Each structure stands twice: as structure tokens, then as C-alpha cells.
Jmol script that loads the backbone (N, CA, C; Angstrom):
load data "model"
ATOM      1  N   MET A   1     111.500  82.877  73.142  1.00  0.00           N
ATOM      2  CA  MET A   1     109.371  82.790  72.740  1.00  0.00           C
ATOM      3  C   MET A   1     109.141  83.848  72.218  1.00  0.00           C
ATOM      4  N   ILE A   2     107.990  83.907  71.442  1.00  0.00           N
ATOM      5  CA  ILE A   2     107.538  84.697  70.432  1.00  0.00           C
ATOM      6  C   ILE A   2     106.155  84.934  70.335  1.00  0.00           C
ATOM      7  N   ILE A   3     105.586  86.268  71.528  1.00  0.00           N
ATOM      8  CA  ILE A   3     104.190  86.684  71.658  1.00  0.00           C
ATOM      9  C   ILE A   3     104.024  88.061  70.902  1.00  0.00           C
ATOM     10  N   ASN A   4     102.762  87.489  69.361  1.00  0.00           N
ATOM     11  CA  ASN A   4     102.480  88.522  69.088  1.00  0.00           C
ATOM     12  C   ASN A   4     103.304  89.135  67.988  1.00  0.00           C
ATOM     13  N   GLY A   5     104.215  88.346  67.510  1.00  0.00           N
ATOM     14  CA  GLY A   5     105.235  88.390  66.883  1.00  0.00           C
ATOM     15  C   GLY A   5     106.364  88.782  67.310  1.00  0.00           C
ATOM     16  N   GLU A   6     106.531  89.731  68.535  1.00  0.00           N
ATOM     17  CA  GLU A   6     107.741  89.757  69.019  1.00  0.00           C
ATOM     18  C   GLU A   6     108.574  89.351  70.119  1.00  0.00           C
ATOM     19  N   LYS A   7     109.762  88.781  70.008  1.00  0.00           N
ATOM     20  CA  LYS A   7     110.840  87.932  70.814  1.00  0.00           C
ATOM     21  C   LYS A   7     110.799  88.369  71.967  1.00  0.00           C
ATOM     22  N   ILE A   8     110.140  87.468  72.879  1.00  0.00           N
ATOM     23  CA  ILE A   8     110.945  87.430  74.351  1.00  0.00           C
ATOM     24  C   ILE A   8     111.727  86.666  75.013  1.00  0.00           C
ATOM     25  N   GLU A   9     112.303  87.123  75.798  1.00  0.00           N
ATOM     26  CA  GLU A   9     113.374  86.103  76.313  1.00  0.00           C
ATOM     27  C   GLU A   9     112.901  85.844  78.109  1.00  0.00           C
ATOM     28  N   LEU A  10     112.258  84.520  77.737  1.00  0.00           N
ATOM     29  CA  LEU A  10     111.909  83.642  79.034  1.00  0.00           C
ATOM     30  C   LEU A  10     111.847  82.310  78.994  1.00  0.00           C
ATOM     31  N   LYS A  11     112.588  81.685  80.239  1.00  0.00           N
ATOM     32  CA  LYS A  11     112.700  80.094  80.435  1.00  0.00           C
ATOM     33  C   LYS A  11     111.491  79.584  80.082  1.00  0.00           C
ATOM     34  N   GLU A  12     111.119  79.393  81.294  1.00  0.00           N
ATOM     35  CA  GLU A  12     109.561  78.758  81.487  1.00  0.00           C
ATOM     36  C   GLU A  12     108.435  79.933  82.148  1.00  0.00           C
ATOM     37  N   LEU A  13     107.249  80.119  82.101  1.00  0.00           N
ATOM     38  CA  LEU A  13     106.563  81.001  82.912  1.00  0.00           C
ATOM     39  C   LEU A  13     104.923  80.464  82.932  1.00  0.00           C
ATOM     40  N   SER A  14     104.112  80.297  83.762  1.00  0.00           N
ATOM     41  CA  SER A  14     102.895  80.027  83.468  1.00  0.00           C
ATOM     42  C   SER A  14     102.278  81.101  82.581  1.00  0.00           C
ATOM     43  N   PHE A  15     101.658  80.639  81.809  1.00  0.00           N
ATOM     44  CA  PHE A  15     100.560  82.020  81.323  1.00  0.00           C
ATOM     45  C   PHE A  15      99.193  82.597  82.246  1.00  0.00           C
ATOM     46  N   VAL A  16      99.372  82.166  83.363  1.00  0.00           N
ATOM     47  CA  VAL A  16      98.244  82.981  84.254  1.00  0.00           C
ATOM     48  C   VAL A  16      99.337  83.889  84.663  1.00  0.00           C
ATOM     49  N   GLU A  17     100.698  83.551  85.440  1.00  0.00           N
ATOM     50  CA  GLU A  17     101.453  84.341  85.445  1.00  0.00           C
ATOM     51  C   GLU A  17     101.952  85.677  84.997  1.00  0.00           C
ATOM     52  N   PHE A  18     102.054  85.583  83.647  1.00  0.00           N
ATOM     53  CA  PHE A  18     102.600  86.041  82.668  1.00  0.00           C
ATOM     54  C   PHE A  18     101.426  87.186  82.217  1.00  0.00           C
ATOM     55  N   ILE A  19     100.234  86.693  82.335  1.00  0.00           N
ATOM     56  CA  ILE A  19      98.944  87.904  81.936  1.00  0.00           C
ATOM     57  C   ILE A  19      98.923  88.572  83.458  1.00  0.00           C
ATOM     58  N   ALA A  20      99.071  88.276  84.311  1.00  0.00           N
ATOM     59  CA  ALA A  20      99.076  89.043  85.621  1.00  0.00           C
ATOM     60  C   ALA A  20     100.151  90.191  85.476  1.00  0.00           C
ATOM     61  N   GLN A  21     101.421  89.618  84.841  1.00  0.00           N
ATOM     62  CA  GLN A  21     102.671  90.733  84.547  1.00  0.00           C
ATOM     63  C   GLN A  21     101.808  91.887  84.451  1.00  0.00           C
ATOM     64  N   LYS A  22     100.884  91.673  83.200  1.00  0.00           N
ATOM     65  CA  LYS A  22     101.022  91.879  82.101  1.00  0.00           C
ATOM     66  C   LYS A  22      99.507  93.462  82.380  1.00  0.00           C
ATOM     67  N   GLY A  23      98.687  92.840  83.488  1.00  0.00           N
ATOM     68  CA  GLY A  23      98.113  93.293  84.367  1.00  0.00           C
ATOM     69  C   GLY A  23      96.556  93.411  82.930  1.00  0.00           C
ATOM     70  N   LEU A  24      96.608  91.703  82.836  1.00  0.00           N
ATOM     71  CA  LEU A  24      95.449  91.688  81.657  1.00  0.00           C
ATOM     72  C   LEU A  24      94.387  90.471  82.519  1.00  0.00           C
ATOM     73  N   LYS A  25      92.998  90.541  82.128  1.00  0.00           N
ATOM     74  CA  LYS A  25      92.244  89.698  82.711  1.00  0.00           C
ATOM     75  C   LYS A  25      91.811  88.315  81.926  1.00  0.00           C
ATOM     76  N   SER A  26      92.285  87.230  82.693  1.00  0.00           N
ATOM     77  CA  SER A  26      91.723  85.953  81.521  1.00  0.00           C
ATOM     78  C   SER A  26      90.481  85.915  81.000  1.00  0.00           C
ATOM     79  N   GLU A  27      89.456  86.367  81.978  1.00  0.00           N
ATOM     80  CA  GLU A  27      88.074  86.284  80.975  1.00  0.00           C
ATOM     81  C   GLU A  27      87.727  87.175  79.753  1.00  0.00           C
ATOM     82  N   LEU A  28      88.826  88.292  79.681  1.00  0.00           N
ATOM     83  CA  LEU A  28      89.021  88.820  78.520  1.00  0.00           C
ATOM     84  C   LEU A  28      89.877  88.374  77.670  1.00  0.00           C
ATOM     85  N   ILE A  29      90.496  86.935  77.476  1.00  0.00           N
ATOM     86  CA  ILE A  29      91.363  87.088  76.804  1.00  0.00           C
ATOM     87  C   ILE A  29      91.073  86.206  75.646  1.00  0.00           C
ATOM     88  N   ALA A  30      92.404  85.806  74.644  1.00  0.00           N
ATOM     89  CA  ALA A  30      91.914  84.302  73.762  1.00  0.00           C
ATOM     90  C   ALA A  30      93.442  84.201  73.268  1.00  0.00           C
ATOM     91  N   LEU A  31      93.888  82.783  73.583  1.00  0.00           N
ATOM     92  CA  LEU A  31      95.089  82.552  73.368  1.00  0.00           C
ATOM     93  C   LEU A  31      95.382  81.333  72.395  1.00  0.00           C
ATOM     94  N   GLU A  32      96.354  81.322  71.310  1.00  0.00           N
ATOM     95  CA  GLU A  32      96.706  80.645  70.726  1.00  0.00           C
ATOM     96  C   GLU A  32      98.106  80.268  70.839  1.00  0.00           C
ATOM     97  N   LEU A  33      98.584  78.835  71.025  1.00  0.00           N
ATOM     98  CA  LEU A  33      99.835  78.566  71.004  1.00  0.00           C
ATOM     99  C   LEU A  33     100.455  77.631  70.610  1.00  0.00           C
ATOM    100  N   ASN A  34     101.458  77.581  69.417  1.00  0.00           N
ATOM    101  CA  ASN A  34     101.631  76.827  68.729  1.00  0.00           C
ATOM    102  C   ASN A  34     100.970  76.659  67.952  1.00  0.00           C
ATOM    103  N   GLY A  35      99.869  77.200  67.483  1.00  0.00           N
ATOM    104  CA  GLY A  35      99.336  77.213  66.318  1.00  0.00           C
ATOM    105  C   GLY A  35      97.436  76.146  66.938  1.00  0.00           C
ATOM    106  N   ARG A  36      97.576  76.490  68.291  1.00  0.00           N
ATOM    107  CA  ARG A  36      96.691  75.712  68.745  1.00  0.00           C
ATOM    108  C   ARG A  36      95.858  76.652  69.472  1.00  0.00           C
ATOM    109  N   ILE A  37      94.091  76.891  69.620  1.00  0.00           N
ATOM    110  CA  ILE A  37      93.677  77.371  70.212  1.00  0.00           C
ATOM    111  C   ILE A  37      93.491  77.065  71.612  1.00  0.00           C
ATOM    112  N   ILE A  38      93.942  77.743  72.700  1.00  0.00           N
ATOM    113  CA  ILE A  38      93.757  76.910  74.010  1.00  0.00           C
ATOM    114  C   ILE A  38      92.423  77.550  74.742  1.00  0.00           C
ATOM    115  N   PRO A  39      91.387  76.218  75.429  1.00  0.00           N
ATOM    116  CA  PRO A  39      90.206  76.733  75.892  1.00  0.00           C
ATOM    117  C   PRO A  39      90.580  77.260  77.499  1.00  0.00           C
ATOM    118  N   ARG A  40      89.930  78.487  78.118  1.00  0.00           N
ATOM    119  CA  ARG A  40      90.021  79.132  78.998  1.00  0.00           C
ATOM    120  C   ARG A  40      90.069  78.432  79.979  1.00  0.00           C
ATOM    121  N   ILE A  41      89.638  77.142  80.074  1.00  0.00           N
ATOM    122  CA  ILE A  41      89.637  75.981  81.458  1.00  0.00           C
ATOM    123  C   ILE A  41      91.503  75.190  81.602  1.00  0.00           C
ATOM    124  N   GLU A  42      92.211  75.508  79.953  1.00  0.00           N
ATOM    125  CA  GLU A  42      93.642  75.029  80.589  1.00  0.00           C
ATOM    126  C   GLU A  42      94.252  76.225  80.656  1.00  0.00           C
ATOM    127  N   PHE A  43      93.974  77.287  80.763  1.00  0.00           N
ATOM    128  CA  PHE A  43      94.545  78.541  80.953  1.00  0.00           C
ATOM    129  C   PHE A  43      95.726  78.208  82.152  1.00  0.00           C
ATOM    130  N   GLU A  44      95.231  77.743  83.326  1.00  0.00           N
ATOM    131  CA  GLU A  44      95.764  77.503  84.644  1.00  0.00           C
ATOM    132  C   GLU A  44      97.127  76.601  84.222  1.00  0.00           C
ATOM    133  N   ASN A  45      96.905  75.637  83.561  1.00  0.00           N
ATOM    134  CA  ASN A  45      97.850  74.549  83.380  1.00  0.00           C
ATOM    135  C   ASN A  45      98.402  74.988  82.268  1.00  0.00           C
ATOM    136  N   THR A  46      98.645  76.040  81.487  1.00  0.00           N
ATOM    137  CA  THR A  46      98.889  76.182  80.319  1.00  0.00           C
ATOM    138  C   THR A  46     100.346  77.015  80.930  1.00  0.00           C
ATOM    139  N   ILE A  47     101.895  76.073  80.405  1.00  0.00           N
ATOM    140  CA  ILE A  47     102.911  76.791  80.455  1.00  0.00           C
ATOM    141  C   ILE A  47     103.586  77.109  79.506  1.00  0.00           C
ATOM    142  N   PHE A  48     103.967  78.416  79.201  1.00  0.00           N
ATOM    143  CA  PHE A  48     104.983  78.922  77.988  1.00  0.00           C
ATOM    144  C   PHE A  48     106.630  78.810  78.547  1.00  0.00           C
ATOM    145  N   LYS A  49     107.081  77.755  77.249  1.00  0.00           N
ATOM    146  CA  LYS A  49     108.198  77.071  77.230  1.00  0.00           C
ATOM    147  C   LYS A  49     109.233  78.157  76.243  1.00  0.00           C
ATOM    148  N   GLU A  50     110.274  78.297  76.159  1.00  0.00           N
ATOM    149  CA  GLU A  50     111.566  78.840  75.623  1.00  0.00           C
ATOM    150  C   GLU A  50     111.312  78.932  73.922  1.00  0.00           C
ATOM    151  N   ASN A  51     110.842  78.171  73.472  1.00  0.00           N
ATOM    152  CA  ASN A  51     110.669  77.788  71.854  1.00  0.00           C
ATOM    153  C   ASN A  51     109.088  78.120  71.358  1.00  0.00           C
ATOM    154  N   ASP A  52     108.160  78.525  71.996  1.00  0.00           N
ATOM    155  CA  ASP A  52     106.939  78.593  71.890  1.00  0.00           C
ATOM    156  C   ASP A  52     106.601  79.465  70.952  1.00  0.00           C
ATOM    157  N   THR A  53     105.375  79.803  70.428  1.00  0.00           N
ATOM    158  CA  THR A  53     104.821  80.677  69.802  1.00  0.00           C
ATOM    159  C   THR A  53     103.479  81.179  69.796  1.00  0.00           C
ATOM    160  N   ALA A  54     102.734  82.148  70.386  1.00  0.00           N
ATOM    161  CA  ALA A  54     101.931  82.545  71.123  1.00  0.00           C
ATOM    162  C   ALA A  54     101.276  84.118  70.255  1.00  0.00           C
ATOM    163  N   GLU A  55      99.895  84.270  70.158  1.00  0.00           N
ATOM    164  CA  GLU A  55      99.450  84.900  69.977  1.00  0.00           C
ATOM    165  C   GLU A  55      98.476  85.301  70.875  1.00  0.00           C
ATOM    166  N   ILE A  56      98.190  86.347  71.646  1.00  0.00           N
ATOM    167  CA  ILE A  56      97.323  86.472  72.719  1.00  0.00           C
ATOM    168  C   ILE A  56      96.419  87.837  72.064  1.00  0.00           C
ATOM    169  N   VAL A  57      94.798  87.506  72.428  1.00  0.00           N
ATOM    170  CA  VAL A  57      94.146  88.722  71.904  1.00  0.00           C
ATOM    171  C   VAL A  57      93.191  89.172  73.165  1.00  0.00           C
ATOM    172  N   SER A  58      92.975  90.048  73.647  1.00  0.00           N
ATOM    173  CA  SER A  58      92.376  90.910  74.539  1.00  0.00           C
ATOM    174  C   SER A  58      91.265  91.669  73.811  1.00  0.00           C
ATOM    175  N   PHE A  59      89.993  91.160  74.561  1.00  0.00           N
ATOM    176  CA  PHE A  59      88.757  91.760  74.007  1.00  0.00           C
ATOM    177  C   PHE A  59      88.539  92.977  75.147  1.00  0.00           C
ATOM    178  N   VAL A  60      88.004  93.767  73.754  1.00  0.00           N
ATOM    179  CA  VAL A  60      87.263  95.318  74.703  1.00  0.00           C
ATOM    180  C   VAL A  60      86.228  95.401  73.833  1.00  0.00           C
ATOM    181  N   GLY A  61      85.193  95.962  74.927  1.00  0.00           N
ATOM    182  CA  GLY A  61      83.937  95.937  74.927  1.00  0.00           C
ATOM    183  C   GLY A  61      83.372  97.572  74.926  1.00  0.00           C
ATOM    184  N   GLY A  62      82.206  97.907  73.738  1.00  0.00           N
ATOM    185  CA  GLY A  62      82.163  99.696  73.653  1.00  0.00           C
ATOM    186  C   GLY A  62      81.217  99.552  73.156  1.00  0.00           C
ATOM    187  N   GLY A  63      80.921 100.945  73.046  1.00  0.00           N
ATOM    188  CA  GLY A  63      79.386 101.182  72.956  1.00  0.00           C
ATOM    189  C   GLY A  63      79.480 102.529  71.444  1.00  0.00           C
TER     190      GLY A  63
END
end "model"
wireframe off; spacefill off
backbone 0.3
color backbone group
């Protein structure tokens, strides 16, 4: 699997489990999986598979 341009070895993992491992909050993330923007409502049912390509963007606020 490739995430944000980096090859990562994993068999199958839910997106929610992945972001929990990384300490990210789902409400502050946008996900593109295999060229498709995944709506936040679908995060719970999204599974990363071996040959997927994902871009994960985390939003940061500031002033």
C-alpha cells in the first residue's frame, strides 16, 4: 500500500484503526483512496488493502 507517497507494508486494515494508531482525529482528516475522495460518513467502513493508494490530509487550525 502507498500512503502519501510512502510504501507501507500491511495486509488489510480499517482506516479507523490506521488513524487511531497514528494518533489522528477523523474529524480533522480528508481521505482520498485510489483516486476517490471518501466522505467522512464512510470512514468506519473503509478498509485499506494491500494494493491501495491513499492520500491523507490532516487539517490544522491557527490564527
